[in-house]
Steps between C-alpha positions, in 0.01 A plus 500: 500500500765744628416593860598866449206551260225440754380859453503479119174493302470447126237683296406365158317759285303281255332741263499622144376329188832457320359651181822439302433128545151502350331268404667269754451751781141616542307709750346187654824299501797737501864421451583429867240221520642316199800279432642744246855368542419129460631407846192298599376762746354847465722804546308577821559156644868516410525835682343348812736203499798734463399713800357245745843373617576854618171580669299187561146483368357726768703810406413530133233747392344516153336810355278415205178597326172382647426316176811284545478431872342157468757375246790648702389306806451187289860523375631597846313280749758586771414872476323618816162663436594799717807558282300552181441863401235526227494812284159611369692659211862537404669813643865418415785400727516797739150427623537120492834476679424798723180345630672169564776684689246693710306183590815307588638786710178518700499127560877458548671827599862521387455256211720508194311437178615399154295548184550240225292491183286193438584475132880492474712200410802439722756221497774419752263535797785459751676808362169688501440418866854598588440843345174538694678419827755775429218740409319433829817569694546829315136589561561446873733800479211724390568486127256426222660223297454368150649193334651589163562239235844461346443575128589226253426704188443866404124480538274797420198330663595574863573799718847522653652576840834677523686345792733723699743448786499182713322533834657365817210292634560197717352193335441680170842514332351552152295807593573814298362850496248571223602811310209512256213323330499522121204441268523249214798616290574506127705210364830690487454620858415147616822372344696767686330406827591134452863580424540733800398233755338774713139432406248234599154421365213627715289192582255684726593314819494721810584409861461738797362538847128543447510820707786639288319431175181660632690808620647547150159458347351756740768754411467465124131409454322619814142460374571146381669416830205638700255290302709189552518561875123553521442165331763325713339633821168338397643187344461268798167651606136474387544836320741355241257464209352846537835673532657308207203576275519870586876560506674248270360636168625850590866398539744621235626243250877528519792258516697462821816585307381863483357539850761311700807371316604799288444761775694283747786468251525878461544531876759223523259266677485222244735202478530228238604137530630365166314181411709231331214275403295444188212745469245588235176692530365290212341823387440426133519221246862577421576405861273193484675395178836538671385289796370223276789480254570134432218370723300310237597567140294396199810579297838633609384862483151502654406435864150357502317491835166330556457283191846467340396203289240719327744779406675472164775748420713546191809725503357693792591595857316630804238398753162330462269453800181313421197432717299345215509186285558694180786404270725806472731537202773766471715559193794736457440715810779597739456582870125458471273493807173319450256454789192290419211486749138390466367848430798708392815472289805727531773517240799730551879482521743507789619845390144639515389318815457823698237614252253238622400752770388740224304219333318441829409869510354471150300193600351692796365752251381235253183289488672208670614608849374167636827333389693707755 
């Protein structure tokens, strides 16, 4: 572990249901607890193993729902009990990361924290860690820092970061000013971004001094910041449960992009480190299909995961994930996505993978919400 990172703490927000990955991802076993990518470990466990060489086990915090606390600690036996922050209900990333920052700052004044989602797939871990080291050095200069991903295609599924002029920061030669955050673009705009070389994908990774992040939060969302500080003050005291029960449900649900990153960018206080490593948020079945291409084919066009010997395909292509013993036959379908579980079956296409979230909304209103 690099000796200049002894004040660096990693925060892993492990929340959300991953509704675009239903029926694999469920409320009681969400995406981050599963081996969605077929690596042999869950996405959460992979995130831990990626960060531990930078921090050691004792400087990783996990923020997760109370319902998932037991399974999180089962998958992460090295995780210290005092570094687990259980949410009674999801309040989005500003509250989750903000509370972790406030607790860490009280326990370890002057700490730099980095927030890294529990459910992303990253390859080339050495390059990832190199980018984090640069980000910590930039954060030491008082900047809020994000790691942007070098685009490999004109994707419309991600937000973008427009990188500006290089910053002269010792130990962070890749650091550049962030000129703007851009919401998910249209296809033509995404192609233009890719060609220009000035834009990076926004992967939601943020690194900053905990005190700097909290100051930005206080300026842009003062009521939220006050609630977080009230909880943090009581966190290591007997009053924790009472204060959390009273304050946490009142906190605004809002992403940290809007309360910290975008306002900091407008003031010139946000830097970006380009990340030259493989990254995917594995956010829908189009992404899962891309990850699994060629893993276990029942014919040359279909990747079959789970029970490939029970999948029969004729003149078809796509992805089949099966958790049952059923024989599945596909004929004449291209780019199909078929997810077969004990109590639910999903059939869609890669092109329409984002629509699974709307299907989940319909199921919530149906007579069968128990499958969620």
